[in-house]
C-alpha positions as CSV (number, residue, x, y, z in Angstrom):
1,A,-11.4,-9.9,-9.9
2,T,-8.8,-7.3,-9.4
3,V,-5.7,-7.5,-7.4
4,G,-7.3,-5.5,-4.4
5,D,-10.3,-7.7,-4.1
6,S,-8.2,-10.4,-2.0
7,L,-7.0,-7.5,0.4
8,S,-8.6,-6.5,3.5
9,S,-10.2,-2.9,3.5
10,I,-9.7,-2.8,7.2
11,P,-6.2,-2.3,8.5
12,H,-4.7,-5.1,10.8
13,W,-3.9,-4.0,14.4
14,I,-0.4,-5.1,15.1
15,A,0.4,-3.5,18.5
16,P,-0.8,-0.5,20.6
17,G,-0.4,2.5,18.1
18,L,0.5,0.3,15.2
19,W,-1.6,-0.9,12.2
20,L,-0.7,-2.6,8.9
21,G,-2.7,-1.4,6.0
22,S,-2.9,-2.3,2.3
23,R,-3.8,-0.7,-0.8
24,A,-7.4,-1.7,-0.2
25,V,-7.9,0.5,2.9
26,R,-9.5,3.7,1.7
27,H,-7.3,6.7,2.0
28,T,-9.9,9.2,3.3
29,E,-10.7,11.2,6.3
30,E,-13.5,9.1,7.2
31,S,-11.8,5.8,6.7
32,L,-8.7,6.6,8.6
33,S,-10.5,8.5,11.4
34,R,-12.4,5.1,12.1
35,F,-9.1,3.8,13.6
36,G,-7.7,7.0,14.8
37,I,-4.9,7.1,12.2
38,T,-2.7,10.0,12.7
39,H,0.4,9.0,11.0
40,M,1.1,7.0,7.8
41,V,4.3,5.4,6.4
42,V,3.7,5.3,2.6
43,D,5.9,4.6,-0.5
44,G,6.7,7.2,-3.0
45,Q,3.8,6.4,-5.3
46,Q,1.3,7.4,-2.7
47,R,0.4,10.9,-3.8
48,E,-2.8,11.7,-1.8
49,R,-2.1,13.5,1.4
50,L,-4.7,14.4,4.2
51,P,-4.1,17.5,6.3
52,S,-4.9,15.6,9.5
53,V,-2.2,12.9,8.8
54,S,1.6,12.9,9.2
55,Y,3.4,11.2,6.5
56,W,6.7,9.4,6.2
57,V,7.7,8.4,2.7
58,C,9.8,5.2,2.2
59,N,11.3,5.3,-1.3
60,V,12.1,1.7,-1.8
61,K,10.6,0.0,-4.8
62,D,8.4,-3.0,-4.5
63,E,10.9,-5.2,-6.3
64,E,12.9,-8.2,-5.3
65,G,16.4,-7.4,-4.3
66,Q,15.8,-4.0,-3.0
67,D,17.6,-3.0,0.2
68,M,15.2,-1.9,3.0
69,R,17.9,-1.2,5.5
70,Q,17.8,2.5,5.1
71,C,14.0,2.6,5.2
72,W,14.0,0.6,8.3
73,E,16.4,2.9,10.2
74,E,14.8,6.1,9.1
75,T,11.2,5.0,9.6
76,V,11.4,3.4,13.2
77,P,12.0,6.8,14.9
78,F,9.1,8.1,13.2
79,I,6.9,5.4,14.4
80,Q,8.3,5.5,18.1
81,Q,7.7,9.4,18.2
82,A,4.0,9.0,16.8
83,I,3.3,6.2,19.3
84,E,5.0,8.1,22.3
85,Q,2.6,11.1,21.4
86,A,-0.3,8.8,21.4
87,G,-0.6,8.6,17.7
88,Q,-1.8,5.8,15.6
89,V,0.5,4.7,12.8
90,M,-0.5,2.7,9.8
91,L,2.1,1.2,7.6
92,S,0.7,1.3,3.9
93,L,3.6,0.5,1.4
94,F,1.1,-0.8,-1.1
95,G,2.6,-4.2,-1.1
96,R,2.9,-7.0,1.4
97,S,6.6,-7.6,2.1
98,R,7.9,-4.1,2.6
99,S,5.3,-3.2,5.3
100,A,5.6,-6.5,6.9
101,S,9.4,-6.3,7.0
102,L,9.1,-2.8,8.8
103,V,6.8,-4.2,11.3
104,L,9.3,-6.9,12.1
105,F,12.1,-4.4,12.2
106,W,10.2,-2.3,14.6
107,M,9.4,-5.2,17.0
108,I,13.0,-6.2,17.4
109,R,14.4,-2.6,17.9
């Protein structure tokens, strides 16, 4: 078994316009269009870019002790603007804690 085997290949719906993805969600036009994904928050390691998707890069390493504050502050306006324009945002920072912490920060803002 590989690390990705235990992850869902389907993004989790968090709130209207916001989805939580994982590295198991296929990064293809077909896969993302099933959920209407128009925007993605990714980490610096995500090199693939689809022309139909707007991206925001959060350059915080997936390591203990990293300061997420700058990523949180910069990413929330991207999420808000996308949702206000009827977009669908998927957070896919290839781990579990960075994406989840961003969801929590967005919810309390």
